[in-house]
Steps between C-alpha positions, in 0.01 A plus 500: 500500500756276651533659844704209638764561235514867562535462870784243454670741263449830687382416862238687701374759576449609142313750297403365153351713224346348192535694180218337320263576775611868499455520118144341521415751766620807308322373184168453698519855644565642147212302359267657752601863435496742213801415271619860502553508874859470616601260776754646750660239733564637858828314544488518884263211473790269387823596325608137430253465213601819313672316219210268449269805479703711267317403182160492675457842658521848363688666796643475850423716796819552711474643847858502634860525390542136597221397256665712235839322558318167453347614169830648386686178586252296291539742200139580481386761262499833691247638256249271688590652838267717701687629803273547790522484874445767785874545573693615189862564609713728288793283450309211341270724298807655353638170404172395341488820296858434387393159401225659281201382706223738397183437682435585867214560744471810713368452855593832653592860419851407612517221242412756224770744628750216504422409138507862403850533652645177350351536149648843478833389633523199252295660229275192481132485386262287698131415523317497832173364639366689800366266760185623644447402866207263603523617853821336627875586498524442128466765235417871505184687609278660227654837589854380463418332179393837364822658651713256304318594178564881575862434584553312177331751248816610337713187552609351169685202662211355713185399340198418711343212300240373749375396834561199721249376746511196736290441826619156616508127445226219519234712354211270406232761517403610150285770662820649654685477177216682312519762773867549437475510126222762515726706729789474266277597195358795690845612608649479149211710361558765757877514427457513126231762513651734747885470486591460122650155534418195292509179703621236255547202720330345816689242698252321726591260779223242487578327828358198346426243764660151558307249709745293688257311727159333464304785355272505192568760243383538131819638351355493143218737617750721690719557193200556276368772738849652536523528126164669499588742764829589332318579172364827664846640463477633138785601264787413733772241503428270780756301699409251765744455790484137628722291724321255721242392255778421232752324707309301773379195312862409354658463842536194725680495840634156592602416856579161679401346825799530729337372827181336634393499859196505731462754783246699676377671166450164338682315217779750387689512170818723472589601147832615367328825373239720668352852513848638419436383151126440459270798492145516377307819492259504800638194666425487868676248724408203285128550540460496128606212270685556166523263226780238563591146438708251714726232344520202504140425548393222731180310564529476878237644746504879513587684812500881575847676497620853561771603259775732638799660329862506636495829669513533872169696536153390576386699196669256259194283453413417133196264519280408795317163555562374150394133439798312366572139423788387715752764400871421545830685532622572156153533340460833325212749463425721187334818578329646193447855365815632660638689203438854626652665807577183698864502398547858620242569775597221742715585797792347315782616738334375827706226685767532230359188312597449137286654226345242266638422158297619206432286192338602170311237306556637148267471191674184388448321831860551609580585865750787541662597832487884505592541869685257728415469866650810671636527851351804680767471768718704271250789512418476874860468622666843625818575322714505807715258699 
């Protein structure tokens, strides 16, 4: 990839997403799993790659009205939408129903009552997945799950089609996953045997891990064991909700060296980006080293450098005591595996610095600017004089 050309064309900081890497990643995941399993992309991981994913995934998990607006703007097929989220507000649910979006999750009794009210008002038929809590703020208790079933007994507009279950991200423990699958199977058996409800679908959030730093992990074995665990769910349509594990590898964050100096902390590099853009899961004050490259390369003697971003906070440290060969102002650093969350989880509005541009590297090797650098001063400025 010609980084020099891209930087000359678009400037840094920049997010770059490679469609070919994304496609290869999806195909790998599918190759490791039962061909009948559906892949649902959690779009909160990265909304900029949605068009690139459209032919590769079976559905989209949408957790806010803003995410829905993005999908609608991109003209994505709303038959692939699963509307989730803990806060379902009446005005946007009504809009979605009028747009003929038909599949939703229920995370509380109030959610059910809202759908009951709006489906009657608009005379719309929908399908719902009841999210069973795993012990946090998400989903309903077992008792409320049963109450929803009872409330829905004579409702011809709302069909309960299944269960949603998700406990968190970065789950590398197959033992934990097996425990969760066993719990789901036991719960389904109890519901079907006692409450006259056929569970047709299971949407399971795998929380599949991404290893950003220097850890060893046998991903082939992980997916083999995940596939084996899921096979315990018999006779159900299975959808796997994934975000981080799909999107991470396709992304690169490119930032340039803005200044170099030496002070009491040692040799110091200031980048034109920082923690307002670059977020890795579990990163702790530069004590861990992600995969990165610096360009251009030189053969000079290496010296240790601390890399800081452009924010006026001591927390904005990216790498600590990294050995580099005579870095110079204008050199650029490419941080790998930044395709998931980095673009949205950073403290983007802090110090009113510009947001990075976003470039898609398409399947034909063509770079496409999908967002220009954005001034955040327009957001942070009060509308008074």
